[in-house]
N, C-alpha and C positions, 0 to 999 in steps of 0.2 A: 504493500500499500504506499502511495506517495501522496504528499499533500503540499499545497501552495495555497495562499490566501485566494479565496474564491474570485474576488474582484480585482486581484492584483495581476496586471499584465506587465511583463517586463521583457525587454530585448537584451540579448547578450550574444557574445561571440565565443564559441567553444574552439580553442586553438591547441587542444591536446592531441588532436588526431592528424591525419596526413595533410589536410588543408584546413584553413579557418572556416567554420561553419556558423552562419548567422542563425539564430534561434529565437523564436518567440515563445515564451512560457505564458499561456493564457490563464494559468491558475486553475483552481478547482480542487476538489477533495475527492479522494477515492483511488481506484486503480488508475495507473499511469496509461495514457493513450497518446500515441504518436501519430501525427498526421503527415502524410507525404504527398506533396503536389505533383502534378504532371509536367511533362516536358514543355518548356517555354513559359511555365508558370513560376510562382514563388509563394512564400508562406502567407502573403496577404489574401490569397484566394480563400483562405479558411476562416477569416475573421468572423463572419456572421455565423458560419457553421459551427465554429468552436464554441461560441457562447451558448449554443443549444445543448452542448455536452458537458460543460463545466459543473453543472449541478451534480453530476454523477462520476465524473472523471477529472484527474489532473491532466490537462491537455497541453501538448507541446507540439510545435510545428517548426521544422528547419526549412531553410532554403537549401535545396540540394546543390551539391557542387556545381560550379558553372552557372548557377541561377541567382537571382536576387542579389543579395549582398555577401554571398559566400565566395570563398576563393575558387579558383579554377584548378584543374588537374586532370589526369587521364580518366576517361569515363568508362569504367567497367562495373559490372555488379559487384565484384569483390572490393573495388576501391570505394564505392559509395556505401556498401555495407560497413566498411571500416569507419567511415565518417559517422554513420548512425550509431555504431558501437561507442565512439567517442562521446557523442551527445548523451547516450543513455547512461554512461558511466559518470559523466561529469555532472549530470543533474540527479543522479541517484534514482533513475526510473527503473525500479526492479520489475522485470518481466512485463514490459508494456504490451497492451493490445496495439496492434499496428493497423492503421487504416490508410489506404492510399488510393489515389485517383489516377487512372490512365498509366502512364509511366510509373507513378508512385504506387499504383496498385500491383504492377508487375514487381516492383521492389518490395512491397509488402509480402508478396508470395515468396520471393527469394529469402526475405528475413524468416518467414515461417519454415522454409525448407532447411535453413541453416541453424534454426533455434527450435528444435522439436518441443521444448517446453513452452513456447509462446502460447498464452492463454487463448488468443483468438486472432485471426487474420480477417480483415475486411478489404476486399479488392473491389473498387468501383470502376468497373468497365476497362480494366487492364488485362488484356489477354494476348491475342496475336495482332500483329500490325496489319494495317490495310494492305501493305505490300507483303505478300506471303507466297507460299508454294502454289503453283497453278492448280494442284489438286484440291485446294481449299475453296475453289469457285465452282461447285457443282451446278450442272444444268445450264452453263453458259458455254457457248461454242469456243473451243480451245483457241481458235484464231482470234476471236474477240478478246478473250482473256489476255493473250500475248500483247495485242495492240493497246488495250486499256491499261495494262500494267506499265507498259513503256510509257504511255502518256502521264500516268500517275507518278511514275518515277521522276519524270522530267519536272513535274510541278514541284516535287520535293527538292530536287536538285537546284531549281531556279530560286526557291525560297532560301535555301542555305547560302546560295551565292549572294542573294540580296542582303542577307544579315552580316556579310563581311563588309559592307560598304557603310561609311559614316552617314548620319542623317542630318540633313539641313534642318534649321529651326522650323521651316514651313512644313516639312515632312513630319517632324515630331508633333506639331500642332494638329495636322490633319489626321494623323494616326491616333492621337489622343481622342479627337472628336469622334472618330469612327468606333474605336475599341471601347472606350468609356460609354458611348452611347449604346453599343451592343450589350455591354454588361449591366447597365442600369435598366435596360429593357427587360432583363430576366428578374428584376427586383432587387439587384445589388445596390446598397446604399452608395451614392456618388462619391463619398469620401474613401470608401473601400475600393471602389473601382479606380479611382485616381491613384491611390497607393499602390494598388496591383500593377497599374501601368508604370508608375515611376520606378518601382523596384526592378522593372524589366529593362531599364536604361542604365548605361554606364558612360562616364565621360573620361576619355583618355586623350591627353594632350590637347585639350580644348575641343575635342570632337566627340559627338554623341554616337554611341553604338547600342544596338539591341543586345539583350542577354537572353538566352545563352548565345555566346559567339559562334561563329560558323564552325570552328574547329570542334566545339562540344556537340553541335548538332550533327556533324559528320561522324563523330564516335558513337552517338546514341542510335542513329538510324540503323546500322546493321545489327545492333543488338535486337531491335524489334523486327527487322526484316528477315534475318537469317535464323532467329531462335523462335520457338513457339512456347509461349508461357504456359500453355495447357500442359506440356510436358513437365514443367516445373511443378505445377499444381498437383500432378499425379504423385509427387514425392513429398508434399506437405503433409504432416501428420497432425498439425494443429487444427481445431475447428476453423473452418474457412467459409465465409460468405462471399460469393462472387455476384455482384450486381451488374446485370448486363442491359445496356440501353437498347431500345427497339426502334428508336427514330433516328434518321440521319440528320447530321448537322447541315445547315444550308450549303456549306462549301462542298459537300459530297454529292450534291444533286447533279453535277456535271458527269458523275460516274454512277448513275443510277443503277444500270444493269450489273455492273461489276459489284456494287455494294450489296445488291439484293442476293447475288450469288455468294458473296462473302458471308452474309448472314445465314444462308442455308448451310454452308459448310461449318460455320461456327455453332449453329444449333445442333447439328449432327454430332459434332465432337463434344459439345457440352453435355449432351444426353449420355454419351459414352463415359465421360468423366464422372458424372454424378452417379451413374449406375455402378461403376467400378470402385468408387472412392467414397465411402460413407461419411468421411469427415468434411466433404465439400457439399455446400448448399448453393444452388444457383437460383437467383431471383431475377426474372426479366421485368424491367420496369418501363413504364410508358413515358420515357424521357429520351432526350438525346444524350450524347456523350458528356455534355455539360451538366450531368445530373446533380452534383453538389451545389451548382448555382441556381438550377432550375427548380429543384424540389429539395431544398436543404432540410425542411422539417421532416419530410418523408424519409429521407436518407438517414438523418440523425436518429430517427425513431427505429429504423431497421438496425442500425449499429447497436443502439441501446439494448434493444430486445434480443439481438443475437448474442451479445456478450452475456446478458443476464441468464440466458438459457443455457450457457455452457460454462458458467462459473459456479 
């Protein structure tokens, strides 16, 4: 059991691990709970969500390496797990429940795989990447799969290249208006949306860049493209809740046929996973991939109920 004053939110940097990791301790009383954001995000994504959990948990969220205000370094599962070990040890978070979204959900599963005594893992739509084996798009013509995957790969490549370029002030302002507007449209408070945006920027030698930097993106991408998180979930022995989105994000609409086939393959393999692995519970939610922002009360309730049922 770990405690921190319920309403005391503090920011700190844990520098006892491989790279400095920025952390927000949201306070709360009860079992420790670690929140892990997705690729391109940062700890500010959890602010409203964390407040829903502090009555029952001591809630802590780091910026993953290469994101937010944390330091940069090689991006492998082992490297990032070492960062989390340093955070857990520094803050005295004995056997935390680990909750992650997207890339953070994959990381939560890896934590469960390497920590068999973890009391519970909650993975919010972190499974296999949109770029995956052609076998994972059943029902779609193989030629179309090949063409669509090539086009999708080019989108990701172009995004990574753009992240290597500095942003002019007008670009930052336009990006802020677009992204903060999209986030507040989901119900996110404006101050949280602006902090989330600001933590995703870094100034170097007077020039503004996005975080994570292009190098980090290029290291993360093959982890999701070439590995299948469902294989990792087969090896997790901790009670695990996998929440799966059933709606596409607007950006995925250009690849509607590919994403429909992707979901068929995912559903096929999730059914096999759940049948073979009694520790895993799969919940399909009527949300998009942005489920912690779209449905924070629903998702927080699922976390709370799942942990209560397994402790």
